BALOBA-1460 file (C-alpha; in Angstrom, 3 decimals):
// residues 351
<rec num="1" residu="m" x="13.567" y="5.042" z="-6.213"/>
<rec num="2" residu="n" x="12.753" y="8.436" z="-6.598"/>
<rec num="3" residu="s" x="9.379" y="9.950" z="-8.076"/>
<rec num="4" residu="p" x="8.724" y="12.959" z="-10.009"/>
<rec num="5" residu="d" x="5.679" y="13.435" z="-7.504"/>
<rec num="6" residu="k" x="5.063" y="16.943" z="-5.510"/>
<rec num="7" residu="p" x="5.845" y="15.837" z="-2.158"/>
<rec num="8" residu="e" x="2.102" y="16.743" z="-1.000"/>
<rec num="9" residu="e" x="0.822" y="14.377" z="-3.652"/>
<rec num="10" residu="s" x="3.163" y="11.517" z="-2.488"/>
<rec num="11" residu="y" x="1.661" y="10.460" z="1.043"/>
<rec num="12" residu="n" x="-1.471" y="8.979" z="1.870"/>
<rec num="13" residu="p" x="-3.769" y="11.334" z="4.183"/>
<rec num="14" residu="d" x="-5.318" y="8.352" z="5.658"/>
<rec num="15" residu="f" x="-2.260" y="7.764" z="7.640"/>
<rec num="16" residu="y" x="-0.153" y="10.836" z="7.650"/>
<rec num="17" residu="v" x="-0.339" y="14.624" z="7.939"/>
<rec num="18" residu="y" x="2.014" y="16.681" z="5.413"/>
<rec num="19" residu="n" x="2.903" y="20.538" z="6.078"/>
<rec num="20" residu="n" x="5.085" y="22.874" z="4.660"/>
<rec num="21" residu="i" x="5.687" y="25.699" z="7.157"/>
<rec num="22" residu="d" x="7.593" y="28.923" z="6.280"/>
<rec num="23" residu="v" x="8.777" y="30.535" z="9.383"/>
<rec num="24" residu="d" x="7.672" y="34.111" z="9.942"/>
<rec num="25" residu="k" x="10.035" y="36.786" z="9.676"/>
<rec num="26" residu="g" x="8.979" y="38.204" z="13.518"/>
<rec num="27" residu="q" x="9.405" y="34.300" z="15.151"/>
<rec num="28" residu="v" x="11.577" y="34.581" z="18.056"/>
<rec num="29" residu="q" x="14.237" y="31.313" z="18.213"/>
<rec num="30" residu="m" x="12.382" y="28.562" z="19.959"/>
<rec num="31" residu="r" x="13.110" y="24.851" z="19.781"/>
<rec num="32" residu="i" x="11.674" y="22.872" z="16.894"/>
<rec num="33" residu="d" x="9.411" y="20.511" z="18.970"/>
<rec num="34" residu="k" x="7.945" y="23.160" z="20.958"/>
<rec num="35" residu="f" x="7.645" y="25.283" z="17.892"/>
<rec num="36" residu="l" x="5.640" y="22.477" z="16.108"/>
<rec num="37" residu="m" x="3.490" y="21.781" z="19.219"/>
<rec num="38" residu="g" x="2.008" y="25.180" z="18.629"/>
<rec num="39" residu="r" x="1.451" y="24.840" z="15.048"/>
<rec num="40" residu="l" x="0.064" y="21.176" z="14.551"/>
<rec num="41" residu="e" x="-3.106" y="20.186" z="16.262"/>
<rec num="42" residu="k" x="-3.622" y="17.006" z="18.116"/>
<rec num="43" residu="v" x="-0.146" y="15.761" z="17.981"/>
<rec num="44" residu="s" x="1.943" y="14.721" z="21.063"/>
<rec num="45" residu="r" x="5.263" y="15.947" z="21.834"/>
<rec num="46" residu="n" x="6.554" y="12.564" z="21.655"/>
<rec num="47" residu="r" x="5.298" y="12.168" z="18.239"/>
<rec num="48" residu="v" x="6.909" y="15.257" z="16.965"/>
<rec num="49" residu="q" x="10.470" y="14.198" z="18.605"/>
<rec num="50" residu="n" x="10.085" y="10.526" z="16.980"/>
<rec num="51" residu="a" x="9.163" y="12.081" z="13.709"/>
<rec num="52" residu="i" x="12.513" y="14.604" z="14.289"/>
<rec num="53" residu="k" x="14.413" y="11.305" z="14.981"/>
<rec num="54" residu="s" x="13.388" y="9.657" z="11.939"/>
<rec num="55" residu="g" x="14.198" y="12.263" z="9.553"/>
<rec num="56" residu="a" x="10.313" y="12.986" z="8.842"/>
<rec num="57" residu="i" x="11.031" y="16.326" z="9.911"/>
<rec num="58" residu="t" x="13.599" y="18.760" z="7.996"/>
<rec num="59" residu="v" x="14.542" y="22.514" z="8.141"/>
<rec num="60" residu="n" x="15.579" y="24.180" z="4.895"/>
<rec num="61" residu="e" x="15.683" y="20.582" z="3.310"/>
<rec num="62" residu="k" x="18.198" y="18.778" z="6.072"/>
<rec num="63" residu="p" x="17.268" y="16.727" z="9.338"/>
<rec num="64" residu="i" x="17.747" y="18.351" z="12.440"/>
<rec num="65" residu="k" x="17.669" y="17.517" z="16.232"/>
<rec num="66" residu="s" x="14.707" y="18.071" z="18.716"/>
<rec num="67" residu="n" x="16.811" y="20.885" z="20.332"/>
<rec num="68" residu="y" x="17.324" y="23.134" z="16.748"/>
<rec num="69" residu="k" x="15.986" y="26.352" z="17.137"/>
<rec num="70" residu="v" x="13.794" y="27.774" z="14.222"/>
<rec num="71" residu="k" x="14.731" y="31.335" z="12.907"/>
<rec num="72" residu="p" x="12.861" y="33.694" z="11.011"/>
<rec num="73" residu="g" x="12.754" y="32.043" z="7.207"/>
<rec num="74" residu="d" x="13.073" y="28.822" z="8.056"/>
<rec num="75" residu="k" x="11.581" y="26.049" z="5.898"/>
<rec num="76" residu="v" x="9.958" y="23.357" z="7.711"/>
<rec num="77" residu="r" x="8.663" y="20.265" z="6.057"/>
<rec num="78" residu="v" x="6.906" y="17.747" z="8.483"/>
<rec num="79" residu="l" x="5.439" y="14.451" z="7.855"/>
<rec num="80" residu="i" x="3.939" y="13.023" z="10.619"/>
<rec num="81" residu="t" x="1.714" y="10.072" z="11.580"/>
<rec num="82" residu="k" x="-1.714" y="10.894" z="12.598"/>
<rec num="83" residu="d" x="-2.866" y="10.911" z="16.316"/>
<rec num="84" residu="p" x="-4.601" y="7.895" z="17.286"/>
<rec num="85" residu="s" x="-7.165" y="9.406" z="18.815"/>
<rec num="86" residu="e" x="-8.539" y="10.423" z="15.704"/>
<rec num="87" residu="n" x="-9.894" y="7.070" z="15.490"/>
<rec num="88" residu="s" x="-12.549" y="5.400" z="17.086"/>
<rec num="89" residu="d" x="-12.149" y="2.676" z="19.760"/>
<rec num="90" residu="v" x="-11.271" y="-0.737" z="18.168"/>
<rec num="91" residu="l" x="-12.961" y="-3.636" z="19.353"/>
<rec num="92" residu="p" x="-10.465" y="-6.799" z="19.534"/>
<rec num="93" residu="e" x="-11.664" y="-9.815" z="17.376"/>
<rec num="94" residu="d" x="-10.201" y="-13.246" z="17.347"/>
<rec num="95" residu="i" x="-9.424" y="-13.210" z="13.539"/>
<rec num="96" residu="p" x="-6.575" y="-15.604" z="12.015"/>
<rec num="97" residu="i" x="-3.699" y="-13.490" z="10.771"/>
<rec num="98" residu="d" x="-0.480" y="-15.050" z="9.234"/>
<rec num="99" residu="v" x="2.498" y="-13.693" z="11.206"/>
<rec num="100" residu="v" x="5.868" y="-13.932" z="8.867"/>
<rec num="101" residu="y" x="8.285" y="-12.108" z="11.041"/>
<rec num="102" residu="e" x="8.005" y="-10.175" z="14.110"/>
<rec num="103" residu="d" x="10.379" y="-8.135" z="16.496"/>
<rec num="104" residu="d" x="10.132" y="-5.469" z="19.045"/>
<rec num="105" residu="s" x="9.521" y="-2.810" z="16.316"/>
<rec num="106" residu="v" x="7.839" y="-4.382" z="13.497"/>
<rec num="107" residu="l" x="5.477" y="-6.888" z="12.629"/>
<rec num="108" residu="i" x="5.314" y="-8.685" z="9.023"/>
<rec num="109" residu="i" x="1.989" y="-10.157" z="7.853"/>
<rec num="110" residu="n" x="0.477" y="-12.139" z="4.874"/>
<rec num="111" residu="k" x="-2.822" y="-10.618" z="4.331"/>
<rec num="112" residu="q" x="-5.346" y="-13.117" z="3.359"/>
<rec num="113" residu="a" x="-8.135" y="-12.484" z="0.812"/>
<rec num="114" residu="g" x="-11.348" y="-10.952" z="1.983"/>
<rec num="115" residu="l" x="-9.839" y="-9.149" z="4.994"/>
<rec num="116" residu="v" x="-10.631" y="-5.493" z="4.986"/>
<rec num="117" residu="v" x="-7.621" y="-3.725" z="6.558"/>
<rec num="118" residu="h" x="-8.744" y="-0.865" z="8.367"/>
<rec num="119" residu="p" x="-12.462" y="0.039" z="9.610"/>
<rec num="120" residu="g" x="-14.544" y="2.273" z="7.598"/>
<rec num="121" residu="i" x="-18.048" y="2.645" z="6.004"/>
<rec num="122" residu="g" x="-19.682" y="-0.682" z="6.065"/>
<rec num="123" residu="n" x="-16.874" y="-2.548" z="7.519"/>
<rec num="124" residu="h" x="-16.622" y="-1.272" z="11.447"/>
<rec num="125" residu="t" x="-15.646" y="-4.732" z="12.598"/>
<rec num="126" residu="g" x="-13.847" y="-7.785" z="11.092"/>
<rec num="127" residu="t" x="-10.904" y="-5.911" z="10.005"/>
<rec num="128" residu="l" x="-7.159" y="-6.310" z="9.951"/>
<rec num="129" residu="v" x="-6.953" y="-3.694" z="12.687"/>
<rec num="130" residu="n" x="-9.457" y="-5.750" z="14.850"/>
<rec num="131" residu="a" x="-7.491" y="-8.798" z="14.227"/>
<rec num="132" residu="l" x="-4.290" y="-6.962" z="15.156"/>
<rec num="133" residu="a" x="-5.603" y="-5.442" z="18.458"/>
<rec num="134" residu="y" x="-6.725" y="-9.107" z="19.464"/>
<rec num="135" residu="y" x="-3.370" y="-10.211" z="18.844"/>
<rec num="136" residu="f" x="-1.381" y="-8.124" z="20.805"/>
<rec num="137" residu="e" x="-3.894" y="-8.081" z="23.468"/>
<rec num="138" residu="q" x="-3.527" y="-11.894" z="23.733"/>
<rec num="139" residu="k" x="0.440" y="-11.666" z="24.007"/>
<rec num="140" residu="q" x="-0.374" y="-8.787" z="26.754"/>
<rec num="141" residu="l" x="1.660" y="-6.198" z="24.832"/>
<rec num="142" residu="p" x="0.363" y="-2.586" z="23.576"/>
<rec num="143" residu="l" x="0.534" y="-2.236" z="19.843"/>
<rec num="144" residu="l" x="1.960" y="1.482" z="20.412"/>
<rec num="145" residu="p" x="2.908" y="2.860" z="23.752"/>
<rec num="146" residu="n" x="1.026" y="5.941" z="25.210"/>
<rec num="147" residu="n" x="-1.815" y="4.780" z="22.637"/>
<rec num="148" residu="p" x="-4.903" y="4.639" z="25.009"/>
<rec num="149" residu="r" x="-7.251" y="3.493" z="21.951"/>
<rec num="150" residu="n" x="-4.514" y="0.981" z="21.074"/>
<rec num="151" residu="r" x="-4.410" y="1.821" z="17.270"/>
<rec num="152" residu="p" x="-2.228" y="-0.659" z="15.063"/>
<rec num="153" residu="g" x="0.759" y="1.229" z="13.574"/>
<rec num="154" residu="l" x="-0.497" y="1.149" z="9.663"/>
<rec num="155" residu="v" x="1.174" y="2.955" z="7.167"/>
<rec num="156" residu="h" x="0.125" y="1.431" z="4.353"/>
<rec num="157" residu="r" x="-2.711" y="-0.815" z="3.191"/>
<rec num="158" residu="i" x="-3.839" y="-3.408" z="0.537"/>
<rec num="159" residu="d" x="-7.244" y="-4.162" z="-0.874"/>
<rec num="160" residu="k" x="-9.823" y="-6.372" z="0.611"/>
<rec num="161" residu="d" x="-9.374" y="-8.990" z="-2.180"/>
<rec num="162" residu="t" x="-5.719" y="-8.525" z="-2.803"/>
<rec num="163" residu="t" x="-3.448" y="-10.794" z="-0.729"/>
<rec num="164" residu="g" x="0.101" y="-10.683" z="0.424"/>
<rec num="165" residu="l" x="2.655" y="-8.960" z="2.481"/>
<rec num="166" residu="m" x="2.478" y="-5.778" z="4.735"/>
<rec num="167" residu="v" x="4.251" y="-4.340" z="7.595"/>
<rec num="168" residu="i" x="2.960" y="-2.977" z="10.843"/>
<rec num="169" residu="a" x="4.786" y="-0.612" z="13.035"/>
<rec num="170" residu="k" x="4.866" y="-1.628" z="16.935"/>
<rec num="171" residu="t" x="6.384" y="1.369" z="18.166"/>
<rec num="172" residu="e" x="5.945" y="5.519" z="17.759"/>
<rec num="173" residu="y" x="9.294" y="5.728" z="16.515"/>
<rec num="174" residu="a" x="9.165" y="2.755" z="14.076"/>
<rec num="175" residu="m" x="5.865" y="4.010" z="12.860"/>
<rec num="176" residu="s" x="7.369" y="7.536" z="12.021"/>
<rec num="177" residu="h" x="10.386" y="5.744" z="10.589"/>
<rec num="178" residu="l" x="8.537" y="3.966" z="8.044"/>
<rec num="179" residu="a" x="6.081" y="6.511" z="7.167"/>
<rec num="180" residu="k" x="9.017" y="8.455" z="5.855"/>
<rec num="181" residu="q" x="10.138" y="5.345" z="3.756"/>
<rec num="182" residu="f" x="6.736" y="5.150" z="2.171"/>
<rec num="183" residu="f" x="6.679" y="8.755" z="1.381"/>
<rec num="184" residu="d" x="10.109" y="8.682" z="0.010"/>
<rec num="185" residu="h" x="9.294" y="5.695" z="-2.075"/>
<rec num="186" residu="t" x="12.163" y="3.500" z="-0.843"/>
<rec num="187" residu="v" x="10.277" y="0.910" z="0.353"/>
<rec num="188" residu="e" x="10.365" y="-2.227" z="-2.315"/>
<rec num="189" residu="r" x="7.199" y="-3.431" z="-3.146"/>
<rec num="190" residu="r" x="6.385" y="-6.198" z="-5.829"/>
<rec num="191" residu="y" x="3.148" y="-7.607" z="-6.987"/>
<rec num="192" residu="q" x="2.620" y="-10.656" z="-8.984"/>
<rec num="193" residu="a" x="-0.737" y="-10.198" z="-11.140"/>
<rec num="194" residu="l" x="-2.842" y="-12.338" z="-13.772"/>
<rec num="195" residu="v" x="-4.244" y="-10.382" z="-16.365"/>
<rec num="196" residu="w" x="-6.178" y="-10.607" z="-19.466"/>
<rec num="197" residu="g" x="-4.198" y="-10.434" z="-22.914"/>
<rec num="198" residu="n" x="-0.678" y="-10.533" z="-23.943"/>
<rec num="199" residu="f" x="2.144" y="-7.713" z="-24.242"/>
<rec num="200" residu="d" x="4.104" y="-6.771" z="-27.232"/>
<rec num="201" residu="e" x="7.135" y="-5.703" z="-24.831"/>
<rec num="202" residu="p" x="8.268" y="-7.670" z="-21.885"/>
<rec num="203" residu="n" x="8.347" y="-4.540" z="-19.818"/>
<rec num="204" residu="g" x="6.881" y="-1.315" z="-19.533"/>
<rec num="205" residu="t" x="6.054" y="1.231" z="-17.330"/>
<rec num="206" residu="i" x="2.213" y="2.821" z="-17.018"/>
<rec num="207" residu="t" x="2.054" y="6.618" z="-15.878"/>
<rec num="208" residu="g" x="-1.103" y="8.419" z="-15.245"/>
<rec num="209" residu="h" x="-2.881" y="10.373" z="-12.664"/>
<rec num="210" residu="l" x="-5.525" y="8.525" z="-10.846"/>
<rec num="211" residu="a" x="-8.805" y="10.019" z="-9.153"/>
<rec num="212" residu="r" x="-12.608" y="8.435" z="-8.427"/>
<rec num="213" residu="n" x="-14.174" y="7.612" z="-11.707"/>
<rec num="214" residu="p" x="-17.257" y="10.250" z="-11.840"/>
<rec num="215" residu="s" x="-19.679" y="7.457" z="-13.122"/>
<rec num="216" residu="d" x="-18.255" y="5.052" z="-10.376"/>
<rec num="217" residu="r" x="-17.352" y="5.932" z="-7.021"/>
<rec num="218" residu="f" x="-16.055" y="2.347" z="-6.493"/>
<rec num="219" residu="q" x="-13.496" y="2.565" z="-9.213"/>
<rec num="220" residu="m" x="-10.403" y="4.793" z="-9.763"/>
<rec num="221" residu="k" x="-9.882" y="6.278" z="-13.276"/>
<rec num="222" residu="v" x="-6.969" y="7.420" z="-15.094"/>
<rec num="223" residu="f" x="-7.092" y="10.926" z="-16.328"/>
<rec num="224" residu="e" x="-4.639" y="12.257" z="-18.893"/>
<rec num="225" residu="g" x="-3.310" y="15.538" z="-18.631"/>
<rec num="226" residu="g" x="-2.286" y="15.651" z="-15.034"/>
<rec num="227" residu="e" x="-5.069" y="18.255" z="-14.124"/>
<rec num="228" residu="i" x="-7.275" y="15.569" z="-12.222"/>
<rec num="229" residu="g" x="-6.172" y="13.314" z="-9.693"/>
<rec num="230" residu="k" x="-2.622" y="11.986" z="-8.158"/>
<rec num="231" residu="h" x="0.264" y="10.957" z="-10.083"/>
<rec num="232" residu="a" x="0.845" y="7.357" z="-10.206"/>
<rec num="233" residu="i" x="3.642" y="5.110" z="-11.414"/>
<rec num="234" residu="t" x="3.552" y="1.564" z="-12.055"/>
<rec num="235" residu="h" x="6.368" y="-0.614" z="-13.636"/>
<rec num="236" residu="y" x="5.324" y="-4.143" z="-15.007"/>
<rec num="237" residu="s" x="7.495" y="-7.129" z="-16.508"/>
<rec num="238" residu="l" x="6.250" y="-10.360" z="-18.250"/>
<rec num="239" residu="i" x="6.654" y="-13.272" z="-15.939"/>
<rec num="240" residu="e" x="4.721" y="-15.883" z="-18.519"/>
<rec num="241" residu="d" x="2.562" y="-15.285" z="-21.155"/>
<rec num="242" residu="y" x="-0.197" y="-17.777" z="-21.713"/>
<rec num="243" residu="y" x="-1.663" y="-16.665" z="-25.018"/>
<rec num="244" residu="y" x="-5.046" y="-15.096" z="-23.883"/>
<rec num="245" residu="v" x="-3.575" y="-14.300" z="-20.315"/>
<rec num="246" residu="s" x="-0.305" y="-13.080" z="-18.825"/>
<rec num="247" residu="l" x="1.656" y="-13.648" z="-15.450"/>
<rec num="248" residu="i" x="3.120" y="-10.229" z="-14.601"/>
<rec num="249" residu="e" x="5.217" y="-8.552" z="-12.098"/>
<rec num="250" residu="c" x="4.539" y="-5.155" z="-11.021"/>
<rec num="251" residu="q" x="6.456" y="-2.943" z="-9.197"/>
<rec num="252" residu="l" x="5.047" y="0.167" z="-7.517"/>
<rec num="253" residu="e" x="6.570" y="3.822" z="-7.356"/>
<rec num="254" residu="t" x="3.833" y="5.319" z="-5.990"/>
<rec num="255" residu="g" x="0.902" y="3.769" z="-3.508"/>
<rec num="256" residu="r" x="-2.679" y="5.096" z="-4.814"/>
<rec num="257" residu="t" x="-5.989" y="3.307" z="-4.110"/>
<rec num="258" residu="h" x="-6.307" y="0.653" z="-6.886"/>
<rec num="259" residu="q" x="-3.289" y="1.482" z="-8.708"/>
<rec num="260" residu="i" x="-2.405" y="-1.405" z="-10.487"/>
<rec num="261" residu="r" x="-6.184" y="-2.531" z="-10.690"/>
<rec num="262" residu="a" x="-6.755" y="0.873" z="-12.763"/>
<rec num="263" residu="h" x="-3.717" y="1.277" z="-14.499"/>
<rec num="264" residu="l" x="-3.666" y="-2.227" z="-16.223"/>
<rec num="265" residu="k" x="-7.537" y="-1.573" z="-17.019"/>
<rec num="266" residu="h" x="-6.184" y="1.767" z="-18.604"/>
<rec num="267" residu="i" x="-3.939" y="-0.319" z="-20.957"/>
<rec num="268" residu="g" x="-6.275" y="-2.953" z="-21.956"/>
<rec num="269" residu="h" x="-5.002" y="-5.616" z="-19.526"/>
<rec num="270" residu="p" x="-7.495" y="-5.659" z="-16.569"/>
<rec num="271" residu="l" x="-6.654" y="-8.231" z="-13.719"/>
<rec num="272" residu="f" x="-8.225" y="-11.690" z="-14.144"/>
<rec num="273" residu="a" x="-11.329" y="-12.200" z="-12.130"/>
<rec num="274" residu="d" x="-11.368" y="-8.553" z="-11.190"/>
<rec num="275" residu="r" x="-15.386" y="-7.658" z="-10.792"/>
<rec num="276" residu="r" x="-14.592" y="-4.138" z="-9.969"/>
<rec num="277" residu="y" x="-12.368" y="-3.124" z="-13.134"/>
<rec num="278" residu="g" x="-14.313" y="-5.747" z="-15.741"/>
<rec num="279" residu="g" x="-11.580" y="-8.556" z="-15.436"/>
<rec num="280" residu="d" x="-14.445" y="-11.083" z="-14.602"/>
<rec num="281" residu="q" x="-15.816" y="-11.034" z="-18.451"/>
<rec num="282" residu="i" x="-13.960" y="-12.943" z="-21.093"/>
<rec num="283" residu="i" x="-11.519" y="-10.462" z="-22.594"/>
<rec num="284" residu="k" x="-9.823" y="-12.575" z="-25.182"/>
<rec num="285" residu="g" x="-10.172" y="-16.160" z="-26.404"/>
<rec num="286" residu="t" x="-12.473" y="-17.846" z="-28.807"/>
<rec num="287" residu="v" x="-16.096" y="-18.141" z="-28.890"/>
<rec num="288" residu="y" x="-16.416" y="-21.602" z="-28.249"/>
<rec num="289" residu="s" x="-18.560" y="-22.718" z="-25.673"/>
<rec num="290" residu="k" x="-15.782" y="-25.300" z="-24.442"/>
<rec num="291" residu="y" x="-13.346" y="-22.114" z="-23.983"/>
<rec num="292" residu="k" x="-16.152" y="-20.436" z="-22.122"/>
<rec num="293" residu="q" x="-16.887" y="-23.097" z="-19.769"/>
<rec num="294" residu="f" x="-12.871" y="-23.372" z="-18.853"/>
<rec num="295" residu="v" x="-12.782" y="-19.437" z="-18.109"/>
<rec num="296" residu="k" x="-15.889" y="-19.971" z="-15.873"/>
<rec num="297" residu="n" x="-14.055" y="-23.125" z="-13.946"/>
<rec num="298" residu="c" x="-11.013" y="-20.519" z="-13.607"/>
<rec num="299" residu="f" x="-13.538" y="-17.764" z="-12.039"/>
<rec num="300" residu="d" x="-15.023" y="-20.530" z="-9.799"/>
<rec num="301" residu="l" x="-11.356" y="-21.337" z="-8.488"/>
<rec num="302" residu="c" x="-10.673" y="-17.793" z="-7.648"/>
<rec num="303" residu="d" x="-13.240" y="-15.431" z="-7.480"/>
<rec num="304" residu="r" x="-11.489" y="-12.105" z="-7.026"/>
<rec num="305" residu="q" x="-8.795" y="-10.064" z="-8.546"/>
<rec num="306" residu="c" x="-5.450" y="-12.443" z="-9.071"/>
<rec num="307" residu="l" x="-3.178" y="-9.987" z="-7.442"/>
<rec num="308" residu="h" x="-0.688" y="-10.858" z="-4.900"/>
<rec num="309" residu="a" x="1.822" y="-8.571" z="-2.582"/>
<rec num="310" residu="k" x="4.830" y="-10.914" z="-3.054"/>
<rec num="311" residu="t" x="7.792" y="-8.811" z="-2.265"/>
<rec num="312" residu="l" x="8.270" y="-6.534" z="0.448"/>
<rec num="313" residu="g" x="11.590" y="-4.450" z="1.439"/>
<rec num="314" residu="f" x="12.513" y="-1.839" z="3.451"/>
<rec num="315" residu="t" x="15.033" y="-0.551" z="6.180"/>
<rec num="316" residu="h" x="14.360" y="-1.436" z="9.749"/>
<rec num="317" residu="p" x="13.974" y="1.400" z="12.039"/>
<rec num="318" residu="e" x="16.214" y="0.554" z="15.195"/>
<rec num="319" residu="t" x="18.979" y="-1.679" z="13.144"/>
<rec num="320" residu="g" x="19.294" y="0.221" z="9.748"/>
<rec num="321" residu="e" x="19.224" y="-3.461" z="8.398"/>
<rec num="322" residu="a" x="17.922" y="-3.882" z="4.919"/>
<rec num="323" residu="m" x="14.641" y="-6.153" z="5.115"/>
<rec num="324" residu="r" x="13.340" y="-8.100" z="2.237"/>
<rec num="325" residu="f" x="10.426" y="-10.691" z="2.282"/>
<rec num="326" residu="e" x="9.044" y="-12.944" z="-0.254"/>
<rec num="327" residu="s" x="5.759" y="-14.769" z="0.117"/>
<rec num="328" residu="e" x="4.163" y="-17.746" z="-2.660"/>
<rec num="329" residu="l" x="1.155" y="-17.266" z="-4.296"/>
<rec num="330" residu="p" x="-2.108" y="-18.397" z="-2.330"/>
<rec num="331" residu="s" x="-3.589" y="-21.596" z="-3.330"/>
<rec num="332" residu="d" x="-6.676" y="-20.207" z="-5.499"/>
<rec num="333" residu="i" x="-4.024" y="-17.949" z="-8.023"/>
<rec num="334" residu="q" x="-1.588" y="-20.621" z="-8.193"/>
<rec num="335" residu="d" x="-4.760" y="-23.129" z="-8.929"/>
<rec num="336" residu="v" x="-5.599" y="-21.088" z="-11.718"/>
<rec num="337" residu="l" x="-2.319" y="-20.465" z="-13.249"/>
<rec num="338" residu="n" x="-1.915" y="-24.158" z="-13.327"/>
<rec num="339" residu="k" x="-5.111" y="-24.369" z="-15.371"/>
<rec num="340" residu="w" x="-3.983" y="-21.895" z="-17.617"/>
<rec num="341" residu="k" x="-0.498" y="-23.414" z="-18.070"/>
<rec num="342" residu="s" x="-2.255" y="-26.807" z="-19.131"/>
<rec num="343" residu="y" x="-4.663" y="-25.205" z="-21.447"/>
<rec num="344" residu="f" x="-1.752" y="-23.185" z="-23.205"/>
<rec num="345" residu="v" x="0.625" y="-26.579" z="-23.631"/>
<rec num="346" residu="n" x="-2.388" y="-28.415" z="-24.897"/>
<rec num="347" residu="k" x="-3.237" y="-25.517" z="-27.265"/>
<rec num="348" residu="q" x="0.322" y="-25.289" z="-28.402"/>
<rec num="349" residu="k" x="0.121" y="-29.247" z="-29.026"/>
<rec num="350" residu="q" x="-2.890" y="-28.666" z="-31.215"/>
<rec num="351" residu="n" x="-1.051" y="-26.304" z="-33.376"/>
């Protein structure tokens, strides 16, 4: 899938470093890996070579080999994963993780609700990173070779209260290869979401730049005109219409923070039970107390946004094989769906 993103807008700076380098006219010919070692900070030669091998470093828009010699006027594009030494030490913690698939290069997990992916302000422990450190410690395997801080190979993330599939790299090369796939928007990511309201058309695309909401820094907001924020595209299709709510599938073309949640809020369909974006209020329905109690019961069953990363597809870094994984909706979202299905059927009978 191609995107009109400018390259500098299409990567996640939490995981990658992106650079465009125009080689000076006076530059003497030099191996590309040695040249980049002198231009990039805190990047090992092994990391540069893996990025070259994976195609994440190009010269004049073409892939090259490590022994390529840069020449004056060359245009070098660099997409490289961040050095693990930029991150603080990770404390291994015995936190259960649901492993869907694992081999020598990649690990696929089905993340549970309530689990923060990466340590940050207010979340120094109890994260997926801590859980992965423990998981690989128990298996007596380093998560990334030559990595003194044992940083897990994260190339993307999903929100704390969103469930579903994630891929983690187990080698430097896999990390670089997967990073390029996310950068190029060739990774398939499909989510299922229960949202407020129904749709006039069964399919649609939401395009809108996303940036922090000036009045609420914990929220992302759509800004028109393209002068503020980062370009974002979400495709959606209707799965089931339950009159007051709808089950939809969302396919990401870009991967911005809170992208699905903010985009759907913008078009008037916030995620059901999403406190951050107003989905924990009754957006559509009747004024009768019986209906209000029904919705409250649904909120009690699933007290988080009803969003699940259901499908994940990518090219295996080593074998080149197309990998595709599916996961079932978690029980809390499924329980809410079942209640809405019953409510919808009963309402049709009354009519």
